[in-house]
C-alpha positions, 0 to 999 in steps of 0.5 A, a space after each residue: 500500500 502506498 504511503 501518504 506524503 508527509 504534509 508540508 509545514 512552514 519554516 523560516 530560513 533567514 528571511 525566506 518562508 519555505 514549506 517543506 516536510 522537514 527543516 533539513 529539506 527547507 534548508 536545502 531548498 533555500 541555501 542556493 538562494 542565499 549563496 552559491 554552492 561554491 560559497 557554501 563549500 568555502 564557508 562550510 561553517 556558515 552552512 552548518 549555522 544555517 537554520 530552518 526554524 519551524 513557524 507553525 503560525 504560518 502553516 495557514 499560508 500553505 498553498 494546498 495545491 502544492 505537494 512538493 517543497 517550495 519557497 513561498 514567493 511573497 517572502 
């Protein structure tokens, strides 16, 4: 039996609102908009310090038609 997809939840990564199933997924989605891959490679400590903070009060902004992680464009 196929497993139901995990629901998307709101996370803040710096000033971006990201909807993802986990904080790690939100961080991976937002990171390329913050710095290039090469910049992250040079400054690995910044990558480690990058946080995806759960924002349950923003869950209501989720676009119910979306099923995959995305960056909320109004953020």
